[in-house]
Backbone as ProteinMPNN parsed JSONL, in Angstrom:
{"seq_chain_A": "MSEESLPADALPDYAERVLEVAELIPPGRVMTYGDVAEWLGEAGPRQVGRVMALYGGAVPWWRVIRADGVLLPGHELEALGHYRSEGTPLKEASRAAEGHLPRVDMKRARWDGEHRAERHT", "coords_chain_A": {"N_chain_A": [[-8.451, 27.629, 8.83], [-6.94, 28.551, 5.925], [-6.299, 27.141, 2.701], [-4.166, 28.534, 1.414], [-2.498, 29.388, 3.572], [-1.394, 27.04, 4.461], [1.333, 24.983, 5.758], [4.223, 24.298, 3.408], [4.755, 21.824, 3.438], [2.517, 20.401, 4.154], [0.118, 17.99, 3.916], [-2.781, 17.213, 1.966], [-5.925, 16.343, 3.76], [-7.171, 13.881, 2.865], [-5.198, 12.52, 1.982], [-3.338, 12.501, 4.003], [-4.815, 10.508, 5.54], [-5.005, 8.139, 4.107], [-2.174, 7.707, 4.193], [-1.813, 7.079, 6.889], [-3.239, 4.659, 7.162], [-1.637, 2.987, 5.419], [0.666, 2.891, 7.152], [-0.439, 1.408, 9.271], [-0.547, -1.048, 8.338], [0.678, -4.261, 9.021], [4.056, -5.549, 8.741], [4.895, -7.948, 6.286], [2.538, -8.199, 5.537], [-0.309, -6.83, 3.382], [-2.354, -4.605, 1.716], [-4.958, -3.886, -0.667], [-5.42, -1.186, -3.039], [-7.987, -0.696, -3.17], [-9.086, -1.948, -0.607], [-7.97, 0.009, 1.051], [-9.145, 2.391, 0.341], [-11.81, 1.312, 0.953], [-11.719, 0.905, 3.622], [-11.34, 3.589, 4.65], [-13.78, 4.458, 3.793], [-14.313, 6.176, 1.83], [-13.76, 7.804, -1.668], [-12.023, 5.884, -3.803], [-10.154, 3.122, -5.324], [-8.412, 4.532, -7.38], [-8.003, 6.896, -6.463], [-6.755, 6.336, -4.177], [-4.356, 5.124, -4.994], [-3.15, 7.407, -6.505], [-2.729, 9.228, -4.248], [-0.641, 7.542, -3.11], [1.237, 7.516, -5.174], [2.007, 10.112, -5.248], [2.803, 10.914, -2.34], [3.54, 8.587, -1.051], [6.238, 7.726, -0.539], [7.367, 8.094, 1.954], [6.154, 6.153, 3.604], [5.44, 2.964, 4.412], [5.277, 1.954, 1.484], [5.035, -0.472, -0.284], [3.286, -2.035, 0.773], [0.87, -1.278, -0.025], [-1.144, -2.181, -2.597], [-1.676, -3.421, -5.852], [-4.668, -5.309, -6.592], [-4.002, -7.805, -7.954], [-1.807, -8.563, -6.92], [0.506, -7.952, -8.473], [3.99, -6.536, -8.708], [4.851, -3.066, -8.051], [5.198, -1.349, -11.103], [8.335, -0.388, -12.095], [9.338, -0.204, -9.704], [9.891, -2.647, -8.99], [12.017, -4.36, -7.916], [12.829, -3.029, -5.615], [10.565, -3.311, -4.113], [10.404, -6.194, -4.02], [12.491, -6.666, -2.524], [11.738, -5.752, -0.017], [9.527, -7.186, 0.525], [10.554, -9.731, 0.583], [12.428, -9.536, 3.024], [10.463, -8.923, 5.076], [9.14, -11.197, 4.966], [6.728, -11.429, 3.409], [4.161, -13.181, 1.873], [4.826, -14.905, -1.021], [4.099, -15.652, -4.695], [5.805, -17.521, -6.852], [6.625, -16.584, -10.111], [5.48, -17.933, -13.355], [7.257, -19.46, -15.997], [6.395, -18.129, -18.359], [5.422, -15.775, -17.646], [5.929, -12.18, -17.978], [9.264, -10.919, -17.281], [9.545, -12.715, -15.303], [9.23, -12.266, -12.381], [8.033, -12.733, -9.228], [4.596, -12.601, -7.651], [2.793, -11.119, -5.05], [1.271, -13.201, -2.798], [-1.888, -12.989, -2.618], [-4.006, -14.185, -1.278], [-2.77, -15.19, 1.114], [-1.369, -13.013, 2.196], [-2.855, -10.749, 2.235], [-4.203, -8.235, 4.375], [-6.77, -7.888, 6.386], [-7.297, -5.741, 8.32], [-7.449, -6.165, 10.96], [-7.48, -5.765, 14.34], [-7.787, -3.218, 14.37], [-8.775, -1.342, 16.262], [-7.147, -1.411, 18.545], [-4.888, -0.288, 17.163], [-5.456, 2.435, 16.769], [-5.439, 3.718, 19.18]], "CA_chain_A": [[-7.078, 27.812, 8.104], [-7.116, 28.409, 4.68], [-5.272, 26.209, 2.081], [-3.006, 29.153, 1.231], [-1.736, 29.463, 4.803], [-0.982, 25.95, 5.047], [2.755, 24.895, 5.509], [4.42, 24.033, 2.28], [4.958, 20.3, 3.442], [1.199, 19.853, 4.659], [-0.802, 17.136, 3.041], [-4.406, 17.258, 1.783], [-6.621, 15.525, 4.556], [-7.367, 12.592, 2.418], [-3.762, 11.966, 1.707], [-3.067, 11.956, 5.292], [-5.537, 9.392, 6.017], [-4.493, 7.228, 3.309], [-1.025, 7.468, 4.673], [-2.041, 6.715, 8.133], [-3.72, 3.173, 6.899], [-0.337, 2.42, 5.066], [1.372, 2.592, 8.27], [-0.939, 0.377, 10.406], [-0.334, -2.434, 7.787], [1.841, -5.07, 9.629], [5.075, -5.978, 8.052], [4.632, -9.17, 5.59], [1.057, -8.072, 4.869], [-0.714, -5.905, 2.169], [-3.843, -4.113, 1.424], [-5.117, -3.393, -1.946], [-5.742, 0.224, -3.008], [-9.456, -0.629, -2.944], [-8.945, -2.01, 0.588], [-7.621, 1.354, 1.923], [-10.507, 3.379, 0.058], [-12.835, 1.005, 1.657], [-11.228, 1.294, 5.117], [-11.722, 4.934, 4.829], [-15.13, 4.931, 3.701], [-14.294, 7.246, 0.928], [-13.12, 7.676, -2.66], [-11.631, 4.678, -4.63], [-8.657, 2.523, -5.604], [-7.546, 5.265, -8.091], [-7.718, 8.005, -5.644], [-5.591, 5.78, -3.117], [-3.221, 5.118, -5.915], [-2.758, 8.821, -6.723], [-2.041, 9.552, -2.879], [0.451, 6.726, -2.949], [2.266, 7.876, -6.1], [2.508, 11.574, -4.763], [3.244, 11.047, -1.241], [3.777, 7.494, -0.393], [7.582, 7.501, -0.133], [7.522, 8.242, 3.566], [5.449, 5.198, 4.477], [5.698, 1.596, 3.792], [4.279, 1.97, 0.082], [5.019, -1.577, -0.7], [2.219, -2.843, 1.499], [-0.441, -1.066, -0.647], [-0.633, -2.893, -3.935], [-2.784, -3.747, -6.887], [-5.629, -6.617, -6.118], [-3.625, -8.947, -8.643], [-0.406, -8.872, -6.537], [1.612, -7.439, -9.364], [4.802, -5.458, -8.072], [4.681, -1.879, -8.671], [6.1, -1.234, -12.174], [9.115, 0.713, -11.947], [9.95, -0.371, -8.414], [9.707, -4.054, -8.641], [12.937, -5.072, -7.14], [12.89, -2.56, -4.365], [9.742, -3.951, -3.257], [10.684, -7.352, -3.784], [13.533, -6.944, -1.149], [10.964, -5.409, 1.163], [8.667, -8.393, 0.697], [11.432, -10.806, 1.079], [12.938, -9.037, 4.153], [9.461, -8.83, 5.856], [8.478, -12.366, 4.835], [5.509, -11.492, 2.636], [4.011, -14.493, 1.072], [4.806, -14.571, -2.737], [3.882, -16.57, -5.638], [6.66, -17.462, -8.112], [6.042, -16.113, -11.438], [5.652, -18.799, -14.28], [8.354, -18.978, -16.963], [5.694, -17.333, -19.464], [5.29, -14.48, -17.049], [7.017, -11.225, -18.116], [10.282, -10.754, -16.199], [9.735, -13.744, -14.088], [8.963, -11.848, -11.148], [6.907, -13.362, -8.427], [3.66, -11.761, -7.191], [2.271, -11.26, -3.711], [0.15, -14.108, -2.656], [-3.113, -12.234, -2.082], [-4.722, -15.058, -0.221], [-2.082, -15.229, 2.426], [-0.614, -11.8, 2.409], [-3.813, -9.486, 2.483], [-4.698, -7.853, 5.654], [-8.158, -7.124, 6.575], [-7.433, -4.548, 9.245], [-7.954, -6.91, 12.444], [-6.762, -5.176, 15.69], [-7.824, -1.852, 14.114], [-9.256, -0.56, 17.384], [-5.951, -1.293, 19.275], [-3.836, 0.44, 16.689], [-5.834, 3.78, 16.997], [-5.256, 4.153, 20.687]], "C_chain_A": [[-7.158, 27.595, 6.823], [-6.062, 27.704, 3.897], [-3.934, 27.057, 1.862], [-1.953, 29.387, 2.553], [-1.231, 28.182, 5.383], [0.684, 25.785, 4.881], [3.019, 24.0, 4.048], [4.53, 22.305, 2.2], [3.496, 19.697, 4.15], [0.593, 18.877, 3.649], [-2.048, 17.404, 3.144], [-4.825, 16.077, 2.958], [-6.586, 14.214, 4.106], [-6.09, 11.853, 2.324], [-3.232, 11.495, 3.033], [-3.507, 10.744, 6.0], [-5.043, 8.267, 5.458], [-3.105, 6.859, 3.822], [-0.873, 6.536, 5.871], [-2.353, 5.059, 7.961], [-2.439, 2.641, 6.447], [0.524, 2.154, 6.185], [1.012, 1.589, 9.381], [-0.828, -0.917, 9.833], [0.795, -3.085, 8.371], [2.829, -5.43, 8.607], [4.681, -7.394, 7.57], [3.27, -9.282, 5.25], [0.921, -7.167, 3.898], [-2.279, -5.536, 2.226], [-3.853, -3.597, -0.13], [-5.593, -1.853, -2.016], [-7.211, 0.444, -2.777], [-9.716, -0.761, -1.431], [-8.956, -0.745, 1.56], [-8.655, 2.166, 1.691], [-11.831, 2.817, 0.936], [-12.903, 1.22, 3.257], [-11.631, 2.598, 5.528], [-12.979, 5.36, 4.518], [-15.385, 5.907, 2.548], [-13.455, 7.091, -0.361], [-12.999, 6.211, -3.031], [-10.267, 4.237, -4.841], [-7.801, 3.7, -6.269], [-6.972, 6.459, -7.26], [-6.529, 7.623, -4.604], [-4.199, 5.798, -3.931], [-2.441, 6.214, -6.167], [-1.96, 9.205, -5.56], [-0.635, 8.81, -2.805], [1.525, 7.217, -3.776], [2.871, 9.243, -5.482], [3.201, 11.598, -3.442], [3.55, 9.747, -0.509], [5.349, 7.182, 0.032], [8.179, 7.453, 1.241], [6.939, 7.183, 4.356], [5.917, 4.004, 3.731], [4.697, 1.283, 2.484], [4.153, 0.664, -0.364], [4.026, -2.368, -0.247], [0.79, -2.34, 0.894], [-0.244, -1.148, -2.145], [-1.99, -3.127, -4.775], [-3.438, -5.202, -6.453], [-5.078, -7.861, -6.937], [-2.474, -9.401, -8.065], [0.695, -8.547, -7.059], [2.611, -6.607, -8.754], [4.62, -4.351, -8.804], [5.816, -1.696, -9.825], [7.034, -0.08, -11.772], [10.15, 0.669, -10.54], [9.89, -1.718, -7.895], [10.786, -4.551, -7.752], [13.213, -4.368, -5.869], [11.843, -3.106, -3.631], [9.829, -5.328, -2.904], [11.568, -7.541, -2.683], [12.73, -6.562, -0.066], [10.24, -6.657, 1.69], [9.7, -9.535, 1.294], [11.967, -10.61, 2.613], [11.927, -9.264, 5.385], [8.642, -10.447, 5.846], [7.133, -12.433, 4.484], [5.28, -12.641, 1.891], [4.031, -14.135, -0.378], [4.511, -15.79, -3.33], [4.993, -16.508, -6.691], [6.027, -17.166, -9.341], [6.243, -17.644, -12.276], [6.629, -18.477, -15.148], [7.701, -18.161, -17.978], [5.619, -15.905, -18.833], [6.485, -13.419, -17.555], [7.998, -10.873, -17.021], [10.453, -11.823, -15.104], [9.616, -13.364, -12.77], [8.019, -12.389, -10.357], [5.943, -12.125, -8.081], [3.334, -11.954, -5.751], [1.19, -12.01, -3.788], [-0.882, -13.371, -1.808], [-3.707, -13.022, -0.983], [-4.1, -15.206, 1.027], [-1.478, -14.129, 2.765], [-1.653, -10.521, 2.789], [-4.37, -9.467, 3.949], [-6.053, -7.258, 5.595], [-8.432, -6.214, 7.872], [-7.663, -5.094, 10.69], [-7.124, -5.989, 13.307], [-6.731, -3.694, 15.221], [-8.007, -1.026, 15.294], [-7.78, -0.359, 18.072], [-4.924, -0.456, 18.726], [-4.409, 1.738, 16.517], [-5.852, 4.325, 18.023], [-3.831, 4.675, 20.845]], "O_chain_A": [[-7.447, 26.457, 6.455], [-4.936, 27.649, 4.389], [-2.821, 26.561, 2.038], [-0.74, 29.536, 2.41], [-0.737, 28.111, 6.508], [1.272, 26.387, 3.982], [2.202, 23.179, 3.633], [4.417, 21.646, 1.167], [3.483, 18.566, 4.634], [0.686, 19.181, 2.459], [-2.54, 17.797, 4.202], [-4.161, 15.046, 3.064], [-6.04, 13.361, 4.806], [-6.002, 10.653, 2.587], [-2.769, 10.37, 3.217], [-2.853, 10.093, 6.816], [-4.633, 7.37, 6.196], [-2.861, 5.654, 3.884], [-0.131, 5.558, 5.954], [-1.695, 4.263, 8.631], [-2.042, 1.709, 7.146], [1.156, 1.099, 6.143], [1.79, 1.065, 10.178], [-0.961, -1.905, 10.554], [1.893, -2.538, 8.265], [2.357, -5.634, 7.489], [4.123, -8.095, 8.414], [2.815, -10.302, 4.732], [1.943, -6.631, 3.469], [-3.174, -6.2, 2.749], [-2.912, -3.016, -0.671], [-6.133, -1.361, -1.025], [-7.668, 1.485, -2.307], [-10.426, 0.082, -0.884], [-9.691, -0.536, 2.525], [-9.184, 2.722, 2.653], [-12.669, 3.542, 1.471], [-13.863, 1.594, 3.931], [-12.2, 2.785, 6.604], [-13.369, 6.475, 4.864], [-16.499, 6.385, 2.333], [-12.484, 6.337, -0.298], [-13.809, 5.391, -2.6], [-9.31, 4.953, -4.546], [-6.658, 3.909, -5.864], [-5.825, 6.902, -7.324], [-5.606, 8.367, -4.274], [-3.174, 6.373, -3.563], [-1.213, 6.151, -6.102], [-0.765, 9.482, -5.661], [0.383, 9.419, -2.477], [2.646, 7.372, -3.291], [4.075, 9.387, -5.27], [4.21, 12.299, -3.373], [3.822, 9.846, 0.688], [5.568, 6.384, 0.943], [9.229, 6.903, 1.572], [7.093, 7.151, 5.577], [6.598, 4.0, 2.706], [3.676, 0.595, 2.472], [3.077, 0.464, -0.928], [3.831, -3.433, -0.832], [-0.269, -2.868, 1.233], [0.529, -0.465, -2.816], [-3.134, -3.009, -4.335], [-2.728, -6.109, -6.019], [-5.603, -8.947, -6.688], [-1.985, -10.461, -8.458], [1.777, -8.694, -6.491], [2.06, -5.724, -8.096], [4.293, -4.405, -9.989], [7.023, -1.836, -9.624], [6.648, 0.96, -11.238], [11.233, 1.218, -10.338], [9.846, -2.0, -6.697], [10.417, -5.205, -6.776], [13.811, -5.003, -5.001], [12.1, -3.421, -2.47], [9.47, -5.752, -1.805], [11.432, -8.509, -1.934], [13.049, -7.103, 0.992], [10.267, -7.095, 2.841], [9.537, -10.089, 2.381], [11.899, -11.581, 3.366], [12.32, -9.679, 6.475], [7.723, -10.747, 6.608], [6.361, -13.237, 5.007], [6.216, -13.113, 1.247], [3.366, -13.22, -0.864], [4.6, -16.86, -2.727], [5.101, -15.49, -7.375], [4.87, -17.535, -9.544], [7.088, -18.437, -11.861], [6.98, -17.298, -15.201], [8.467, -17.396, -18.564], [5.765, -14.927, -19.566], [7.684, -13.699, -17.551], [7.574, -10.552, -15.91], [11.306, -11.807, -14.216], [9.928, -14.212, -11.934], [6.95, -12.543, -10.946], [6.292, -10.948, -8.166], [3.642, -13.04, -5.261], [0.253, -11.776, -4.552], [-0.79, -13.173, -0.597], [-3.881, -12.534, 0.134], [-4.804, -15.349, 2.026], [-0.913, -14.225, 3.855], [-1.335, -9.545, 3.468], [-4.859, -10.421, 4.554], [-6.384, -6.31, 4.882], [-9.547, -6.009, 8.351], [-8.089, -4.311, 11.539], [-6.083, -5.509, 12.858], [-5.81, -2.963, 15.585], [-7.376, 0.03, 15.338], [-7.292, 0.77, 18.132], [-4.115, 0.097, 19.47], [-3.577, 2.407, 15.904], [-6.26, 5.487, 18.044], [-3.44, 5.079, 21.94]]}, "name": "protein", "num_of_chains": 1, "seq": "MSEESLPADALPDYAERVLEVAELIPPGRVMTYGDVAEWLGEAGPRQVGRVMALYGGAVPWWRVIRADGVLLPGHELEALGHYRSEGTPLKEASRAAEGHLPRVDMKRARWDGEHRAERHT"}
C-alpha cells in the first residue's frame, strides 16, 4: 500500500508504535521521551517528542515527559490535574522555581516497562 492510498487519519508506523507505548504506561507512572525511544529500539527522544506533539492528544500524553520531570510547557495545569487524579508522585517546587509548579518525582514515578509481555498479549 503506497502512502498516497493511506486513509487521511492513518499514522506513520513509528508514530503508531510510540502511541502504543504511551497507552501501556500505567496511571500514576511516567516514561521519558528517551525511555520510549529505547523501548522501541529506534530513533531518539526528539523523534518521540515530535510524535507526541503531533499525535499524542488521543493517548495519555502526560505520561510521556522530559527526563527532568518538568511539566509540559503550555499544558502544565492540565497535566498537573491528571497527575493528581492518578496519584503520580510529585516534588513540590521551591519558591525560587518559576511558576512554583511541582515536577514529577522521577525516582518514584518512572516506569521501566515491567509486565511488558503481559500487556502485549
